[in-house]
LOZADO-243808 format. One record per residue (C-alpha): y, z, x; residue number from 0. Coordinates in nm, 3 decimals. Layout:
BEGIN
+---------+---------+---------+-----+
!       v !       w !       u ! pos !
+---------+---------+---------+-----+
!       Y !       Z !       X ! NUM !
...
+---------+---------+---------+-----+
// end
This chain:
BEGIN
+---------+---------+---------+-----+
!       v !       w !       u ! pos !
+---------+---------+---------+-----+
!  -1.337 !  -0.225 !   0.289 !   0 !
!  -1.092 !  -0.468 !   0.464 !   1 !
!  -0.810 !  -0.271 !   0.300 !   2 !
!  -0.922 !   0.056 !   0.459 !   3 !
!  -0.992 !  -0.104 !   0.791 !   4 !
!  -0.628 !  -0.223 !   0.796 !   5 !
!  -0.502 !   0.122 !   0.688 !   6 !
!  -0.687 !   0.298 !   0.968 !   7 !
!  -0.591 !   0.039 !   1.229 !   8 !
!  -0.225 !   0.074 !   1.127 !   9 !
!  -0.244 !   0.452 !   1.165 !  10 !
!  -0.399 !   0.411 !   1.514 !  11 !
!  -0.083 !   0.248 !   1.637 !  12 !
!   0.123 !   0.567 !   1.623 !  13 !
!  -0.103 !   0.863 !   1.582 !  14 !
!  -0.390 !   0.965 !   1.809 !  15 !
!  -0.716 !   1.043 !   1.629 !  16 !
!  -0.685 !   1.414 !   1.712 !  17 !
!  -0.319 !   1.435 !   1.602 !  18 !
!  -0.273 !   1.715 !   1.341 !  19 !
!  -0.064 !   1.503 !   1.107 !  20 !
!  -0.311 !   1.220 !   1.113 !  21 !
!  -0.605 !   1.451 !   1.043 !  22 !
!  -0.414 !   1.600 !   0.752 !  23 !
!  -0.343 !   1.254 !   0.598 !  24 !
!  -0.701 !   1.142 !   0.645 !  25 !
!  -0.853 !   1.455 !   0.498 !  26 !
!  -0.620 !   1.507 !   0.202 !  27 !
!  -0.542 !   1.148 !   0.106 !  28 !
!  -0.759 !   0.885 !   0.249 !  29 !
!  -1.096 !   1.059 !   0.258 !  30 !
!  -1.090 !   1.154 !  -0.105 !  31 !
!  -0.983 !   0.804 !  -0.205 !  32 !
!  -1.250 !   0.632 !   0.003 !  33 !
!  -1.528 !   0.864 !  -0.125 !  34 !
!  -1.410 !   0.819 !  -0.481 !  35 !
!  -1.420 !   0.442 !  -0.457 !  36 !
!  -1.753 !   0.420 !  -0.270 !  37 !
!  -1.959 !   0.703 !  -0.425 !  38 !
!  -1.824 !   0.759 !  -0.778 !  39 !
!  -1.882 !   0.563 !  -1.102 !  40 !
!  -1.790 !   0.609 !  -1.465 !  41 !
!  -1.586 !   0.915 !  -1.555 !  42 !
!  -1.627 !   1.058 !  -1.204 !  43 !
!  -1.429 !   0.774 !  -1.055 !  44 !
!  -1.053 !   0.846 !  -1.047 !  45 !
!  -0.925 !   0.575 !  -0.817 !  46 !
!  -0.915 !   0.221 !  -0.967 !  47 !
!  -0.722 !  -0.019 !  -0.753 !  48 !
!  -0.603 !  -0.318 !  -0.956 !  49 !
!  -0.423 !  -0.634 !  -0.854 !  50 !
!  -0.055 !  -0.677 !  -0.909 !  51 !
!  -0.121 !  -0.946 !  -1.175 !  52 !
!  -0.283 !  -0.686 !  -1.407 !  53 !
!   0.010 !  -0.452 !  -1.364 !  54 !
!   0.260 !  -0.731 !  -1.431 !  55 !
!   0.078 !  -0.813 !  -1.758 !  56 !
!   0.086 !  -0.451 !  -1.864 !  57 !
!   0.458 !  -0.417 !  -1.791 !  58 !
!   0.536 !  -0.742 !  -1.982 !  59 !
!   0.325 !  -0.624 !  -2.281 !  60 !
!   0.517 !  -0.298 !  -2.283 !  61 !
!   0.847 !  -0.481 !  -2.301 !  62 !
!   0.964 !  -0.440 !  -1.940 !  63 !
!   1.137 !  -0.719 !  -1.747 !  64 !
!   1.123 !  -0.774 !  -1.371 !  65 !
!   1.427 !  -0.632 !  -1.185 !  66 !
!   1.540 !  -0.787 !  -0.856 !  67 !
!   1.464 !  -0.602 !  -0.536 !  68 !
!   1.744 !  -0.492 !  -0.304 !  69 !
!   1.777 !  -0.716 !  -0.001 !  70 !
!   1.944 !  -0.429 !   0.186 !  71 !
!   1.646 !  -0.195 !   0.120 !  72 !
!   1.399 !  -0.473 !   0.218 !  73 !
!   1.584 !  -0.532 !   0.546 !  74 !
!   1.591 !  -0.158 !   0.622 !  75 !
!   1.218 !  -0.125 !   0.563 !  76 !
!   1.152 !  -0.431 !   0.783 !  77 !
!   1.355 !  -0.276 !   1.066 !  78 !
!   1.173 !   0.051 !   1.039 !  79 !
!   0.831 !  -0.119 !   1.050 !  80 !
!   0.922 !  -0.319 !   1.356 !  81 !
!   0.998 !   0.003 !   1.540 !  82 !
!   0.634 !   0.101 !   1.486 !  83 !
!   0.452 !  -0.223 !   1.552 !  84 !
!   0.504 !  -0.600 !   1.521 !  85 !
!   0.166 !  -0.617 !   1.343 !  86 !
!   0.314 !  -0.475 !   1.024 !  87 !
!   0.420 !  -0.742 !   0.781 !  88 !
!   0.672 !  -0.732 !   0.503 !  89 !
!   0.698 !  -1.022 !   0.265 !  90 !
!   0.890 !  -1.068 !  -0.053 !  91 !
!   0.743 !  -1.318 !  -0.294 !  92 !
!   0.723 !  -1.360 !  -0.672 !  93 !
!   0.959 !  -1.063 !  -0.716 !  94 !
!   0.737 !  -0.821 !  -0.528 !  95 !
!   0.748 !  -0.669 !  -0.177 !  96 !
!   0.416 !  -0.678 !   0.012 !  97 !
!   0.367 !  -0.432 !   0.299 !  98 !
!   0.074 !  -0.534 !   0.517 !  99 !
!  -0.107 !  -0.490 !   0.843 ! 100 !
!  -0.190 !  -0.815 !   1.027 ! 101 !
!  -0.131 !  -0.999 !   0.699 ! 102 !
!  -0.371 !  -0.776 !   0.506 ! 103 !
!  -0.166 !  -0.637 !   0.211 ! 104 !
!  -0.172 !  -0.257 !   0.197 ! 105 !
!   0.082 !  -0.182 !  -0.075 ! 106 !
!   0.287 !  -0.391 !  -0.318 ! 107 !
!   0.611 !  -0.277 !  -0.479 ! 108 !
!   0.814 !  -0.423 !  -0.754 ! 109 !
!   1.085 !  -0.304 !  -0.989 ! 110 !
!   1.105 !  -0.320 !  -1.373 ! 111 !
!   1.345 !  -0.216 !  -1.643 ! 112 !
+---------+---------+---------+-----+
// end
């Protein structure tokens, strides 16, 4: 639940709760995901968040190798985030890029080939 608290807090920074674009994102993306995680089990559950470590293992077992991230892209993303709020965090560690809100990771990205 801390993840979704951070997601909704980060949205609050730029979009009012009655903003049409925000309502659209909440209804079509976030609401379905939250309901699926909280209320669904077994075959009904579609969303299954897994830690980066599990994905890394899968990629390695499939023969993929980590690929370095672009420092230019990382710097560009960091600049964009700072224009929204200083509470967004962007950290590169262990070959992955972590986007967070108040140090709560929201999304992790990495490259493989």
